[in-house]
C-alpha positions as CSV (number, residue, x, y, z in Angstrom):
1,X,-0.1,0.0,0.1
2,X,1.3,3.4,-0.8
3,X,2.0,5.9,2.1
4,X,1.3,9.4,2.2
5,X,3.9,11.9,2.3
6,X,4.0,15.3,4.2
7,X,7.1,17.0,2.6
8,X,7.2,19.9,0.2
9,X,8.6,19.0,-3.5
10,X,9.7,21.2,-6.3
11,X,7.7,21.3,-9.3
12,X,9.1,20.2,-12.9
13,X,8.6,23.2,-15.1
14,X,6.4,22.1,-18.3
15,X,7.6,23.2,-21.8
16,X,6.0,26.4,-22.6
17,X,3.3,26.2,-25.4
18,X,3.7,27.6,-28.8
19,X,2.4,31.2,-28.6
20,X,1.2,33.8,-31.2
21,X,3.0,36.8,-31.7
22,X,0.6,39.3,-30.0
23,X,-0.8,36.9,-27.3
24,X,-1.2,37.8,-23.7
25,X,-1.2,35.0,-21.1
26,X,-1.7,35.4,-17.5
27,X,0.3,32.8,-15.4
28,X,-0.2,31.7,-11.9
29,X,2.4,28.9,-11.3
30,X,2.6,26.6,-8.2
31,X,-0.1,28.0,-6.0
32,X,-0.3,25.7,-3.1
33,X,-3.7,25.4,-1.2
34,X,-5.1,22.9,1.4
35,X,-8.5,21.5,0.5
36,X,-10.6,18.5,1.1
37,X,-10.6,16.3,-2.3
38,X,-10.9,12.6,-2.8
39,X,-13.4,9.7,-3.0
40,X,-11.9,7.8,0.1
41,X,-13.6,8.3,3.4
42,X,-10.2,9.9,5.1
43,X,-10.2,12.4,2.2
44,X,-13.5,13.6,3.3
45,X,-12.1,14.8,6.7
46,X,-8.4,15.1,6.4
47,X,-7.2,18.2,4.1
48,X,-4.6,17.8,1.6
49,X,-2.2,20.1,-0.2
50,X,-3.0,21.0,-3.9
51,X,-0.7,22.6,-6.4
52,X,-2.5,24.7,-8.9
53,X,-1.1,26.1,-12.2
54,X,-3.0,28.0,-14.4
55,X,-2.3,29.6,-18.1
56,X,-5.2,32.1,-19.4
57,X,-4.8,33.4,-22.8
58,X,-6.5,36.9,-23.0
59,X,-8.3,38.5,-25.4
60,X,-7.0,42.2,-26.5
61,X,-8.7,44.5,-23.9
62,X,-8.4,47.9,-22.2
63,X,-9.7,46.1,-18.8
64,X,-6.9,44.8,-16.8
65,X,-6.9,41.2,-15.2
66,X,-4.6,41.0,-12.6
67,X,-2.6,37.9,-11.2
68,X,-3.7,38.5,-7.7
69,X,-7.5,38.3,-9.0
70,X,-6.8,35.2,-10.9
71,X,-5.0,33.7,-8.0
72,X,-7.8,34.6,-5.6
73,X,-10.3,33.1,-7.9
74,X,-8.6,30.0,-8.0
75,X,-7.9,29.6,-4.4
76,X,-11.5,30.3,-3.3
77,X,-13.1,28.0,-5.8
78,X,-10.6,25.1,-4.6
79,X,-11.3,25.5,-1.1
80,X,-14.8,25.9,-1.3
81,X,-15.6,22.7,-0.1
82,X,-14.9,18.9,-0.7
83,X,-14.8,17.7,-4.4
84,X,-14.5,14.1,-5.1
85,X,-12.6,14.2,-8.2
86,X,-9.7,16.5,-9.4
87,X,-11.1,16.4,-12.9
88,X,-14.5,17.9,-11.6
89,X,-12.4,20.6,-10.0
90,X,-10.4,21.3,-13.0
91,X,-13.6,21.9,-14.9
92,X,-15.2,24.1,-12.4
93,X,-12.0,26.2,-12.2
94,X,-11.8,26.4,-15.9
95,X,-15.4,27.4,-16.4
96,X,-15.0,30.2,-13.8
97,X,-11.9,31.4,-15.4
98,X,-13.6,31.4,-18.9
99,X,-16.7,33.3,-17.5
100,X,-14.4,36.4,-17.9
101,X,-15.0,38.0,-21.3
102,X,-11.3,38.5,-21.6
103,X,-10.4,34.6,-21.2
104,X,-9.9,32.9,-24.7
105,X,-8.6,29.6,-23.3
106,X,-7.6,28.0,-19.9
107,X,-5.1,25.6,-19.2
108,X,-5.8,24.3,-15.5
109,X,-3.2,21.8,-14.0
110,X,-4.1,20.4,-10.5
111,X,-1.8,18.1,-8.6
112,X,-2.4,16.3,-5.3
113,X,1.0,16.7,-3.5
114,X,0.7,14.2,-0.8
115,X,-1.2,11.4,-2.3
116,X,1.9,8.9,-2.8
117,X,5.2,8.5,-1.0
118,X,6.6,6.9,-4.2
119,X,5.9,10.1,-6.7
120,X,6.0,13.8,-6.2
121,X,2.5,14.4,-7.3
122,X,-0.7,12.9,-9.2
123,X,-3.0,15.1,-11.2
124,X,-4.8,16.3,-14.0
125,X,-4.5,19.0,-16.7
126,X,-7.2,20.3,-18.9
127,X,-7.3,22.8,-21.7
128,X,-10.8,24.8,-22.4
129,X,-11.7,27.3,-24.9
130,X,-14.5,29.9,-24.3
């Protein structure tokens, strides 16, 4: 049986996606929050660390969208209550980001940091378009 670990680990940096010449992308990297996530009984009562990485492709606009607002939105949604599956949480986070008229696409990567001692993290990554 795999044991949980309680030590911070560095995150490997993904290869950057290809970008268009005039593209603006907001990035939130390695935001760590504690939340209730998982299908097992103990996961309903024992909070876990979750690493959140976001990339949001913005449409041109004069309306600013700050990194702080993006990080606060992510943290609030991720910690709003228990979620069974990372995939469902990623979908909700992508939908919340894309609700902003400036967002054209959203890359959401969520990783459970303490799931297994044998690996740094387990998670899911999705890309959604408005």
